[in-house]
PDB file of N, CA, C and O in Angstrom:
ATOM      1  N   MET A   1     145.000   6.996  42.672  1.00  0.00           N
ATOM      2  CA  MET A   1     145.160   7.956  43.749  1.00  0.00           C
ATOM      3  C   MET A   1     146.239   8.981  43.400  1.00  0.00           C
ATOM      4  O   MET A   1     147.225   8.666  42.734  1.00  0.00           O
ATOM      5  N   MET A   2     146.036  10.181  43.854  1.00  0.00           N
ATOM      6  CA  MET A   2     147.039  11.225  43.664  1.00  0.00           C
ATOM      7  C   MET A   2     148.155  11.026  44.677  1.00  0.00           C
ATOM      8  O   MET A   2     147.905  10.689  45.834  1.00  0.00           O
ATOM      9  N   ASN A   3     149.398  11.241  44.227  1.00  0.00           N
ATOM     10  CA  ASN A   3     150.497  11.155  45.180  1.00  0.00           C
ATOM     11  C   ASN A   3     150.661  12.501  45.880  1.00  0.00           C
ATOM     12  O   ASN A   3     149.989  13.477  45.544  1.00  0.00           O
ATOM     13  N   HIS A   4     151.560  12.538  46.856  1.00  0.00           N
ATOM     14  CA  HIS A   4     151.747  13.746  47.671  1.00  0.00           C
ATOM     15  C   HIS A   4     152.164  14.945  46.812  1.00  0.00           C
ATOM     16  O   HIS A   4     151.664  16.051  47.015  1.00  0.00           O
ATOM     17  N   GLN A   5     153.070  14.736  45.860  1.00  0.00           N
ATOM     18  CA  GLN A   5     153.522  15.837  45.005  1.00  0.00           C
ATOM     19  C   GLN A   5     152.382  16.406  44.168  1.00  0.00           C
ATOM     20  O   GLN A   5     152.280  17.621  44.003  1.00  0.00           O
ATOM     21  N   GLN A   6     151.529  15.537  43.641  1.00  0.00           N
ATOM     22  CA  GLN A   6     150.394  16.002  42.843  1.00  0.00           C
ATOM     23  C   GLN A   6     149.420  16.797  43.700  1.00  0.00           C
ATOM     24  O   GLN A   6     148.873  17.805  43.253  1.00  0.00           O
ATOM     25  N   ILE A   7     149.206  16.354  44.906  1.00  0.00           N
ATOM     26  CA  ILE A   7     148.300  17.063  45.815  1.00  0.00           C
ATOM     27  C   ILE A   7     148.859  18.453  46.123  1.00  0.00           C
ATOM     28  O   ILE A   7     148.131  19.444  46.068  1.00  0.00           O
ATOM     29  N   GLU A   8     150.137  18.523  46.444  1.00  0.00           N
ATOM     30  CA  GLU A   8     150.758  19.811  46.752  1.00  0.00           C
ATOM     31  C   GLU A   8     150.756  20.739  45.542  1.00  0.00           C
ATOM     32  O   GLU A   8     150.499  21.934  45.682  1.00  0.00           O
ATOM     33  N   LEU A   9     151.040  20.202  44.353  1.00  0.00           N
ATOM     34  CA  LEU A   9     151.017  21.006  43.135  1.00  0.00           C
ATOM     35  C   LEU A   9     149.614  21.529  42.859  1.00  0.00           C
ATOM     36  O   LEU A   9     149.448  22.682  42.459  1.00  0.00           O
ATOM     37  N   THR A  10     148.612  20.695  43.068  1.00  0.00           N
ATOM     38  CA  THR A  10     147.224  21.090  42.848  1.00  0.00           C
ATOM     39  C   THR A  10     146.829  22.204  43.821  1.00  0.00           C
ATOM     40  O   THR A  10     146.164  23.161  43.424  1.00  0.00           O
ATOM     41  N   LYS A  11     147.226  22.090  45.073  1.00  0.00           N
ATOM     42  CA  LYS A  11     146.944  23.140  46.058  1.00  0.00           C
ATOM     43  C   LYS A  11     147.635  24.444  45.677  1.00  0.00           C
ATOM     44  O   LYS A  11     147.025  25.511  45.734  1.00  0.00           O
ATOM     45  N   LEU A  12     148.907  24.362  45.289  1.00  0.00           N
ATOM     46  CA  LEU A  12     149.661  25.552  44.912  1.00  0.00           C
ATOM     47  C   LEU A  12     149.046  26.230  43.694  1.00  0.00           C
ATOM     48  O   LEU A  12     148.908  27.453  43.658  1.00  0.00           O
ATOM     49  N   LEU A  13     148.681  25.436  42.708  1.00  0.00           N
ATOM     50  CA  LEU A  13     148.078  25.975  41.500  1.00  0.00           C
ATOM     51  C   LEU A  13     146.745  26.659  41.803  1.00  0.00           C
ATOM     52  O   LEU A  13     146.470  27.740  41.281  1.00  0.00           O
ATOM     53  N   ALA A  14     145.921  26.039  42.641  1.00  0.00           N
ATOM     54  CA  ALA A  14     144.640  26.645  43.028  1.00  0.00           C
ATOM     55  C   ALA A  14     144.880  27.976  43.746  1.00  0.00           C
ATOM     56  O   ALA A  14     144.149  28.944  43.535  1.00  0.00           O
ATOM     57  N   SER A  15     145.898  28.014  44.584  1.00  0.00           N
ATOM     58  CA  SER A  15     146.229  29.243  45.304  1.00  0.00           C
ATOM     59  C   SER A  15     146.674  30.348  44.351  1.00  0.00           C
ATOM     60  O   SER A  15     146.262  31.500  44.494  1.00  0.00           O
ATOM     61  N   ARG A  16     147.500  30.004  43.394  1.00  0.00           N
ATOM     62  CA  ARG A  16     147.998  31.003  42.434  1.00  0.00           C
ATOM     63  C   ARG A  16     146.875  31.521  41.535  1.00  0.00           C
ATOM     64  O   ARG A  16     146.829  32.708  41.213  1.00  0.00           O
ATOM     65  N   LEU A  17     145.983  30.640  41.138  1.00  0.00           N
ATOM     66  CA  LEU A  17     144.856  31.050  40.289  1.00  0.00           C
ATOM     67  C   LEU A  17     143.936  32.002  41.049  1.00  0.00           C
ATOM     68  O   LEU A  17     143.344  32.905  40.457  1.00  0.00           O
ATOM     69  N   GLU A  18     143.817  31.801  42.347  1.00  0.00           N
ATOM     70  CA  GLU A  18     142.968  32.663  43.179  1.00  0.00           C
ATOM     71  C   GLU A  18     143.522  34.086  43.244  1.00  0.00           C
ATOM     72  O   GLU A  18     142.761  35.034  43.435  1.00  0.00           O
ATOM     73  N   ARG A  19     144.809  34.242  43.090  1.00  0.00           N
ATOM     74  CA  ARG A  19     145.463  35.539  43.237  1.00  0.00           C
ATOM     75  C   ARG A  19     145.444  36.394  41.970  1.00  0.00           C
ATOM     76  O   ARG A  19     145.924  37.527  41.992  1.00  0.00           O
ATOM     77  N   LEU A  20     144.911  35.884  40.888  1.00  0.00           N
ATOM     78  CA  LEU A  20     144.861  36.693  39.662  1.00  0.00           C
ATOM     79  C   LEU A  20     143.964  37.905  39.894  1.00  0.00           C
ATOM     80  O   LEU A  20     142.908  37.790  40.517  1.00  0.00           O
ATOM     81  N   PRO A  21     144.377  39.052  39.400  1.00  0.00           N
ATOM     82  CA  PRO A  21     143.555  40.248  39.582  1.00  0.00           C
ATOM     83  C   PRO A  21     142.201  40.112  38.882  1.00  0.00           C
ATOM     84  O   PRO A  21     142.103  39.528  37.803  1.00  0.00           O
ATOM     85  N   VAL A  22     141.176  40.653  39.504  1.00  0.00           N
ATOM     86  CA  VAL A  22     139.829  40.536  38.947  1.00  0.00           C
ATOM     87  C   VAL A  22     139.687  41.223  37.601  1.00  0.00           C
ATOM     88  O   VAL A  22     138.810  40.862  36.817  1.00  0.00           O
ATOM     89  N   ASP A  23     140.528  42.201  37.318  1.00  0.00           N
ATOM     90  CA  ASP A  23     140.422  42.876  36.029  1.00  0.00           C
ATOM     91  C   ASP A  23     141.159  42.140  34.913  1.00  0.00           C
ATOM     92  O   ASP A  23     141.148  42.588  33.767  1.00  0.00           O
ATOM     93  N   SER A  24     141.793  41.026  35.234  1.00  0.00           N
ATOM     94  CA  SER A  24     142.465  40.211  34.224  1.00  0.00           C
ATOM     95  C   SER A  24     141.419  39.470  33.394  1.00  0.00           C
ATOM     96  O   SER A  24     140.425  38.980  33.931  1.00  0.00           O
ATOM     97  N   ILE A  25     141.645  39.392  32.093  1.00  0.00           N
ATOM     98  CA  ILE A  25     140.712  38.632  31.251  1.00  0.00           C
ATOM     99  C   ILE A  25     140.759  37.144  31.586  1.00  0.00           C
ATOM    100  O   ILE A  25     139.858  36.391  31.214  1.00  0.00           O
ATOM    101  N   TRP A  26     141.799  36.726  32.281  1.00  0.00           N
ATOM    102  CA  TRP A  26     141.958  35.311  32.629  1.00  0.00           C
ATOM    103  C   TRP A  26     141.340  34.968  33.971  1.00  0.00           C
ATOM    104  O   TRP A  26     141.260  33.793  34.328  1.00  0.00           O
ATOM    105  N   SER A  27     140.906  35.953  34.713  1.00  0.00           N
ATOM    106  CA  SER A  27     140.383  35.735  36.048  1.00  0.00           C
ATOM    107  C   SER A  27     139.139  34.842  36.064  1.00  0.00           C
ATOM    108  O   SER A  27     139.031  33.944  36.898  1.00  0.00           O
ATOM    109  N   HIS A  28     138.212  35.083  35.153  1.00  0.00           N
ATOM    110  CA  HIS A  28     136.979  34.291  35.111  1.00  0.00           C
ATOM    111  C   HIS A  28     137.290  32.828  34.821  1.00  0.00           C
ATOM    112  O   HIS A  28     136.764  31.934  35.484  1.00  0.00           O
ATOM    113  N   ARG A  29     138.142  32.586  33.833  1.00  0.00           N
ATOM    114  CA  ARG A  29     138.538  31.204  33.506  1.00  0.00           C
ATOM    115  C   ARG A  29     139.251  30.557  34.684  1.00  0.00           C
ATOM    116  O   ARG A  29     139.053  29.379  34.979  1.00  0.00           O
ATOM    117  N   ALA A  30     140.081  31.346  35.350  1.00  0.00           N
ATOM    118  CA  ALA A  30     140.823  30.830  36.495  1.00  0.00           C
ATOM    119  C   ALA A  30     139.874  30.392  37.604  1.00  0.00           C
ATOM    120  O   ALA A  30     140.113  29.385  38.271  1.00  0.00           O
ATOM    121  N   GLY A  31     138.799  31.149  37.799  1.00  0.00           N
ATOM    122  CA  GLY A  31     137.845  30.803  38.851  1.00  0.00           C
ATOM    123  C   GLY A  31     137.192  29.457  38.620  1.00  0.00           C
ATOM    124  O   GLY A  31     137.060  28.660  39.549  1.00  0.00           O
ATOM    125  N   GLY A  32     136.787  29.200  37.401  1.00  0.00           N
ATOM    126  CA  GLY A  32     136.170  27.916  37.087  1.00  0.00           C
ATOM    127  C   GLY A  32     137.146  26.765  37.223  1.00  0.00           C
ATOM    128  O   GLY A  32     136.802  25.706  37.749  1.00  0.00           O
ATOM    129  N   LEU A  33     138.342  26.970  36.756  1.00  0.00           N
ATOM    130  CA  LEU A  33     139.365  25.938  36.842  1.00  0.00           C
ATOM    131  C   LEU A  33     139.750  25.685  38.296  1.00  0.00           C
ATOM    132  O   LEU A  33     139.930  24.541  38.712  1.00  0.00           O
ATOM    133  N   ARG A  34     139.871  26.760  39.055  1.00  0.00           N
ATOM    134  CA  ARG A  34     140.193  26.625  40.473  1.00  0.00           C
ATOM    135  C   ARG A  34     139.127  25.789  41.189  1.00  0.00           C
ATOM    136  O   ARG A  34     139.446  24.949  42.031  1.00  0.00           O
ATOM    137  N   GLY A  35     137.876  26.027  40.849  1.00  0.00           N
ATOM    138  CA  GLY A  35     136.799  25.223  41.423  1.00  0.00           C
ATOM    139  C   GLY A  35     136.952  23.746  41.111  1.00  0.00           C
ATOM    140  O   GLY A  35     136.714  22.896  41.970  1.00  0.00           O
ATOM    141  N   ASN A  36     137.348  23.440  39.890  1.00  0.00           N
ATOM    142  CA  ASN A  36     137.573  22.045  39.511  1.00  0.00           C
ATOM    143  C   ASN A  36     138.759  21.442  40.254  1.00  0.00           C
ATOM    144  O   ASN A  36     138.710  20.282  40.664  1.00  0.00           O
ATOM    145  N   LEU A  37     139.823  22.221  40.430  1.00  0.00           N
ATOM    146  CA  LEU A  37     140.979  21.731  41.175  1.00  0.00           C
ATOM    147  C   LEU A  37     140.598  21.438  42.627  1.00  0.00           C
ATOM    148  O   LEU A  37     141.006  20.422  43.189  1.00  0.00           O
ATOM    149  N   LEU A  38     139.819  22.329  43.225  1.00  0.00           N
ATOM    150  CA  LEU A  38     139.374  22.110  44.610  1.00  0.00           C
ATOM    151  C   LEU A  38     138.473  20.884  44.713  1.00  0.00           C
ATOM    152  O   LEU A  38     138.523  20.151  45.701  1.00  0.00           O
ATOM    153  N   LYS A  39     137.658  20.667  43.699  1.00  0.00           N
ATOM    154  CA  LYS A  39     136.788  19.485  43.680  1.00  0.00           C
ATOM    155  C   LYS A  39     137.625  18.209  43.634  1.00  0.00           C
ATOM    156  O   LYS A  39     137.311  17.231  44.312  1.00  0.00           O
ATOM    157  N   VAL A  40     138.685  18.223  42.836  1.00  0.00           N
ATOM    158  CA  VAL A  40     139.586  17.066  42.752  1.00  0.00           C
ATOM    159  C   VAL A  40     140.226  16.805  44.116  1.00  0.00           C
ATOM    160  O   VAL A  40     140.335  15.657  44.546  1.00  0.00           O
ATOM    161  N   LEU A  41     140.646  17.873  44.790  1.00  0.00           N
ATOM    162  CA  LEU A  41     141.238  17.708  46.115  1.00  0.00           C
ATOM    163  C   LEU A  41     140.233  17.123  47.101  1.00  0.00           C
ATOM    164  O   LEU A  41     140.582  16.267  47.914  1.00  0.00           O
ATOM    165  N   GLU A  42     138.996  17.581  47.032  1.00  0.00           N
ATOM    166  CA  GLU A  42     137.944  17.036  47.911  1.00  0.00           C
ATOM    167  C   GLU A  42     137.716  15.554  47.634  1.00  0.00           C
ATOM    168  O   GLU A  42     137.574  14.750  48.556  1.00  0.00           O
ATOM    169  N   GLU A  43     137.683  15.206  46.346  1.00  0.00           N
ATOM    170  CA  GLU A  43     137.490  13.803  45.972  1.00  0.00           C
ATOM    171  C   GLU A  43     138.607  12.935  46.531  1.00  0.00           C
ATOM    172  O   GLU A  43     138.359  11.838  47.032  1.00  0.00           O
ATOM    173  N   THR A  44     139.834  13.430  46.444  1.00  0.00           N
ATOM    174  CA  THR A  44     140.985  12.690  46.950  1.00  0.00           C
ATOM    175  C   THR A  44     140.903  12.527  48.461  1.00  0.00           C
ATOM    176  O   THR A  44     141.156  11.445  48.991  1.00  0.00           O
ATOM    177  N   GLU A  45     140.548  13.604  49.150  1.00  0.00           N
ATOM    178  CA  GLU A  45     140.444  13.558  50.608  1.00  0.00           C
ATOM    179  C   GLU A  45     139.368  12.591  51.073  1.00  0.00           C
ATOM    180  O   GLU A  45     139.485  12.004  52.149  1.00  0.00           O
ATOM    181  N   SER A  46     138.327  12.419  50.277  1.00  0.00           N
ATOM    182  CA  SER A  46     137.256  11.498  50.657  1.00  0.00           C
ATOM    183  C   SER A  46     137.539  10.068  50.193  1.00  0.00           C
ATOM    184  O   SER A  46     136.708   9.175  50.359  1.00  0.00           O
ATOM    185  N   GLY A  47     138.725   9.865  49.610  1.00  0.00           N
ATOM    186  CA  GLY A  47     139.131   8.509  49.241  1.00  0.00           C
ATOM    187  C   GLY A  47     138.721   8.065  47.847  1.00  0.00           C
ATOM    188  O   GLY A  47     138.956   6.919  47.464  1.00  0.00           O
ATOM    189  N   ARG A  48     138.110   8.965  47.089  1.00  0.00           N
ATOM    190  CA  ARG A  48     137.727   8.601  45.726  1.00  0.00           C
ATOM    191  C   ARG A  48     138.930   8.691  44.794  1.00  0.00           C
ATOM    192  O   ARG A  48     139.837   9.498  45.000  1.00  0.00           O
ATOM    193  N   ARG A  49     138.918   7.859  43.780  1.00  0.00           N
ATOM    194  CA  ARG A  49     140.001   7.823  42.805  1.00  0.00           C
ATOM    195  C   ARG A  49     139.790   8.931  41.775  1.00  0.00           C
ATOM    196  O   ARG A  49     138.677   9.142  41.293  1.00  0.00           O
ATOM    197  N   VAL A  50     140.865   9.629  41.448  1.00  0.00           N
ATOM    198  CA  VAL A  50     140.823  10.692  40.448  1.00  0.00           C
ATOM    199  C   VAL A  50     141.603  10.205  39.230  1.00  0.00           C
ATOM    200  O   VAL A  50     142.749   9.772  39.345  1.00  0.00           O
ATOM    201  N   GLU A  51     140.972  10.281  38.072  1.00  0.00           N
ATOM    202  CA  GLU A  51     141.632   9.848  36.842  1.00  0.00           C
ATOM    203  C   GLU A  51     142.858  10.706  36.562  1.00  0.00           C
ATOM    204  O   GLU A  51     142.795  11.934  36.631  1.00  0.00           O
ATOM    205  N   GLU A  52     143.962  10.060  36.248  1.00  0.00           N
ATOM    206  CA  GLU A  52     145.217  10.766  35.969  1.00  0.00           C
ATOM    207  C   GLU A  52     145.066  11.737  34.809  1.00  0.00           C
ATOM    208  O   GLU A  52     145.596  12.847  34.854  1.00  0.00           O
ATOM    209  N   VAL A  53     144.346  11.326  33.773  1.00  0.00           N
ATOM    210  CA  VAL A  53     144.172  12.193  32.605  1.00  0.00           C
ATOM    211  C   VAL A  53     143.381  13.452  32.963  1.00  0.00           C
ATOM    212  O   VAL A  53     143.648  14.525  32.424  1.00  0.00           O
ATOM    213  N   ARG A  54     142.427  13.327  33.852  1.00  0.00           N
ATOM    214  CA  ARG A  54     141.648  14.481  34.305  1.00  0.00           C
ATOM    215  C   ARG A  54     142.540  15.464  35.068  1.00  0.00           C
ATOM    216  O   ARG A  54     142.519  16.668  34.814  1.00  0.00           O
ATOM    217  N   LEU A  55     143.321  14.928  36.001  1.00  0.00           N
ATOM    218  CA  LEU A  55     144.197  15.764  36.799  1.00  0.00           C
ATOM    219  C   LEU A  55     145.245  16.443  35.918  1.00  0.00           C
ATOM    220  O   LEU A  55     145.480  17.644  36.046  1.00  0.00           O
ATOM    221  N   THR A  56     145.862  15.691  35.042  1.00  0.00           N
ATOM    222  CA  THR A  56     146.884  16.242  34.151  1.00  0.00           C
ATOM    223  C   THR A  56     146.310  17.362  33.297  1.00  0.00           C
ATOM    224  O   THR A  56     146.956  18.396  33.125  1.00  0.00           O
ATOM    225  N   GLY A  57     145.126  17.178  32.767  1.00  0.00           N
ATOM    226  CA  GLY A  57     144.483  18.210  31.955  1.00  0.00           C
ATOM    227  C   GLY A  57     144.216  19.480  32.739  1.00  0.00           C
ATOM    228  O   GLY A  57     144.443  20.582  32.239  1.00  0.00           O
ATOM    229  N   LEU A  58     143.734  19.333  33.964  1.00  0.00           N
ATOM    230  CA  LEU A  58     143.463  20.500  34.803  1.00  0.00           C
ATOM    231  C   LEU A  58     144.745  21.258  35.144  1.00  0.00           C
ATOM    232  O   LEU A  58     144.777  22.489  35.118  1.00  0.00           O
ATOM    233  N   ILE A  59     145.792  20.515  35.462  1.00  0.00           N
ATOM    234  CA  ILE A  59     147.069  21.148  35.793  1.00  0.00           C
ATOM    235  C   ILE A  59     147.626  21.880  34.579  1.00  0.00           C
ATOM    236  O   ILE A  59     148.103  23.008  34.702  1.00  0.00           O
ATOM    237  N   GLU A  60     147.570  21.252  33.416  1.00  0.00           N
ATOM    238  CA  GLU A  60     148.072  21.902  32.196  1.00  0.00           C
ATOM    239  C   GLU A  60     147.290  23.180  31.885  1.00  0.00           C
ATOM    240  O   GLU A  60     147.877  24.201  31.524  1.00  0.00           O
ATOM    241  N   LYS A  61     145.978  23.119  32.026  1.00  0.00           N
ATOM    242  CA  LYS A  61     145.158  24.310  31.780  1.00  0.00           C
ATOM    243  C   LYS A  61     145.459  25.406  32.804  1.00  0.00           C
ATOM    244  O   LYS A  61     145.473  26.589  32.465  1.00  0.00           O
ATOM    245  N   GLY A  62     145.696  25.012  34.043  1.00  0.00           N
ATOM    246  CA  GLY A  62     146.026  25.982  35.076  1.00  0.00           C
ATOM    247  C   GLY A  62     147.315  26.726  34.768  1.00  0.00           C
ATOM    248  O   GLY A  62     147.379  27.948  34.900  1.00  0.00           O
ATOM    249  N   PHE A  63     148.337  25.991  34.360  1.00  0.00           N
ATOM    250  CA  PHE A  63     149.593  26.645  34.011  1.00  0.00           C
ATOM    251  C   PHE A  63     149.449  27.505  32.761  1.00  0.00           C
ATOM    252  O   PHE A  63     150.097  28.546  32.652  1.00  0.00           O
ATOM    253  N   ALA A  64     148.622  27.092  31.833  1.00  0.00           N
ATOM    254  CA  ALA A  64     148.391  27.898  30.625  1.00  0.00           C
ATOM    255  C   ALA A  64     147.732  29.231  30.997  1.00  0.00           C
ATOM    256  O   ALA A  64     148.106  30.279  30.470  1.00  0.00           O
ATOM    257  N   ILE A  65     146.761  29.188  31.897  1.00  0.00           N
ATOM    258  CA  ILE A  65     146.101  30.423  32.340  1.00  0.00           C
ATOM    259  C   ILE A  65     147.106  31.331  33.047  1.00  0.00           C
ATOM    260  O   ILE A  65     147.120  32.540  32.813  1.00  0.00           O
ATOM    261  N   LEU A  66     147.942  30.759  33.907  1.00  0.00           N
ATOM    262  CA  LEU A  66     148.943  31.578  34.602  1.00  0.00           C
ATOM    263  C   LEU A  66     149.949  32.194  33.627  1.00  0.00           C
ATOM    264  O   LEU A  66     150.344  33.349  33.787  1.00  0.00           O
ATOM    265  N   ARG A  67     150.360  31.425  32.620  1.00  0.00           N
ATOM    266  CA  ARG A  67     151.278  31.965  31.616  1.00  0.00           C
ATOM    267  C   ARG A  67     150.639  33.119  30.868  1.00  0.00           C
ATOM    268  O   ARG A  67     151.267  34.160  30.676  1.00  0.00           O
ATOM    269  N   ASN A  68     149.395  32.943  30.442  1.00  0.00           N
ATOM    270  CA  ASN A  68     148.694  33.998  29.704  1.00  0.00           C
ATOM    271  C   ASN A  68     148.459  35.233  30.569  1.00  0.00           C
ATOM    272  O   ASN A  68     148.582  36.363  30.094  1.00  0.00           O
ATOM    273  N   ALA A  69     148.124  35.016  31.828  1.00  0.00           N
ATOM    274  CA  ALA A  69     147.916  36.150  32.733  1.00  0.00           C
ATOM    275  C   ALA A  69     149.233  36.889  32.955  1.00  0.00           C
ATOM    276  O   ALA A  69     149.241  38.116  33.064  1.00  0.00           O
ATOM    277  N   ALA A  70     150.331  36.167  33.021  1.00  0.00           N
ATOM    278  CA  ALA A  70     151.639  36.803  33.214  1.00  0.00           C
ATOM    279  C   ALA A  70     151.999  37.672  32.016  1.00  0.00           C
ATOM    280  O   ALA A  70     152.681  38.685  32.167  1.00  0.00           O
ATOM    281  N   LEU A  71     151.553  37.291  30.845  1.00  0.00           N
ATOM    282  CA  LEU A  71     151.838  38.087  29.655  1.00  0.00           C
ATOM    283  C   LEU A  71     151.137  39.439  29.687  1.00  0.00           C
ATOM    284  O   LEU A  71     151.544  40.360  28.979  1.00  0.00           O
ATOM    285  N   GLU A  72     150.088  39.573  30.497  1.00  0.00           N
ATOM    286  CA  GLU A  72     149.382  40.844  30.642  1.00  0.00           C
ATOM    287  C   GLU A  72     150.132  41.829  31.523  1.00  0.00           C
ATOM    288  O   GLU A  72     149.846  43.026  31.501  1.00  0.00           O
ATOM    289  N   ILE A  73     151.086  41.335  32.296  1.00  0.00           N
ATOM    290  CA  ILE A  73     151.830  42.208  33.208  1.00  0.00           C
ATOM    291  C   ILE A  73     152.764  43.083  32.381  1.00  0.00           C
ATOM    292  O   ILE A  73     153.568  42.578  31.598  1.00  0.00           O
ATOM    293  N   PRO A  74     152.654  44.391  32.559  1.00  0.00           N
ATOM    294  CA  PRO A  74     153.503  45.284  31.756  1.00  0.00           C
ATOM    295  C   PRO A  74     154.966  45.160  32.152  1.00  0.00           C
ATOM    296  O   PRO A  74     155.296  44.868  33.302  1.00  0.00           O
ATOM    297  N   ASP A  75     155.820  45.385  31.189  1.00  0.00           N
ATOM    298  CA  ASP A  75     157.258  45.403  31.424  1.00  0.00           C
ATOM    299  C   ASP A  75     157.604  46.760  32.040  1.00  0.00           C
ATOM    300  O   ASP A  75     157.654  47.768  31.335  1.00  0.00           O
ATOM    301  N   LEU A  76     157.839  46.786  33.334  1.00  0.00           N
ATOM    302  CA  LEU A  76     158.065  48.048  34.043  1.00  0.00           C
ATOM    303  C   LEU A  76     159.333  48.757  33.578  1.00  0.00           C
ATOM    304  O   LEU A  76     159.368  49.986  33.531  1.00  0.00           O
ATOM    305  N   GLU A  77     160.353  48.014  33.240  1.00  0.00           N
ATOM    306  CA  GLU A  77     161.584  48.639  32.757  1.00  0.00           C
ATOM    307  C   GLU A  77     161.328  49.389  31.450  1.00  0.00           C
ATOM    308  O   GLU A  77     161.769  50.526  31.282  1.00  0.00           O
ATOM    309  N   ALA A  78     160.626  48.755  30.543  1.00  0.00           N
ATOM    310  CA  ALA A  78     160.313  49.404  29.263  1.00  0.00           C
ATOM    311  C   ALA A  78     159.410  50.615  29.499  1.00  0.00           C
ATOM    312  O   ALA A  78     159.571  51.643  28.842  1.00  0.00           O
ATOM    313  N   TRP A  79     158.474  50.503  30.421  1.00  0.00           N
ATOM    314  CA  TRP A  79     157.559  51.604  30.725  1.00  0.00           C
ATOM    315  C   TRP A  79     158.326  52.784  31.311  1.00  0.00           C
ATOM    316  O   TRP A  79     158.072  53.935  30.958  1.00  0.00           O
ATOM    317  N   ARG A  80     159.269  52.490  32.210  1.00  0.00           N
ATOM    318  CA  ARG A  80     160.068  53.562  32.822  1.00  0.00           C
ATOM    319  C   ARG A  80     160.935  54.292  31.796  1.00  0.00           C
ATOM    320  O   ARG A  80     161.187  55.491  31.915  1.00  0.00           O
ATOM    321  N   LYS A  81     161.386  53.546  30.790  1.00  0.00           N
ATOM    322  CA  LYS A  81     162.225  54.123  29.745  1.00  0.00           C
ATOM    323  C   LYS A  81     161.407  54.818  28.663  1.00  0.00           C
ATOM    324  O   LYS A  81     161.950  55.408  27.729  1.00  0.00           O
ATOM    325  N   GLY A  82     160.083  54.733  28.814  1.00  0.00           N
ATOM    326  CA  GLY A  82     159.205  55.431  27.876  1.00  0.00           C
ATOM    327  C   GLY A  82     158.818  54.633  26.659  1.00  0.00           C
ATOM    328  O   GLY A  82     158.481  55.211  25.626  1.00  0.00           O
ATOM    329  N   GLY A  83     158.856  53.344  26.750  1.00  0.00           N
ATOM    330  CA  GLY A  83     158.438  52.627  25.559  1.00  0.00           C
ATOM    331  C   GLY A  83     158.462  51.202  25.701  1.00  0.00           C
ATOM    332  O   GLY A  83     158.129  50.482  24.759  1.00  0.00           O
TER     333      GLY A  83
END
């Protein structure tokens, strides 16, 4: 069973993945992963056991997508300074 912290982290991660801009190259991957995270939450709510390795893998992939998407954000200070 997932503990309370894992459930909250999974919800937060799904929420953050949903907020990626559609023009991001990571948006499509985020959508599929978000669907899997929501499925895990549904399974937990219905009392089914979720494998720890499955959950850990999904969380790690979610953070990797967020890190990569963050790298696409331009450095506004450098842009303002002209380079």
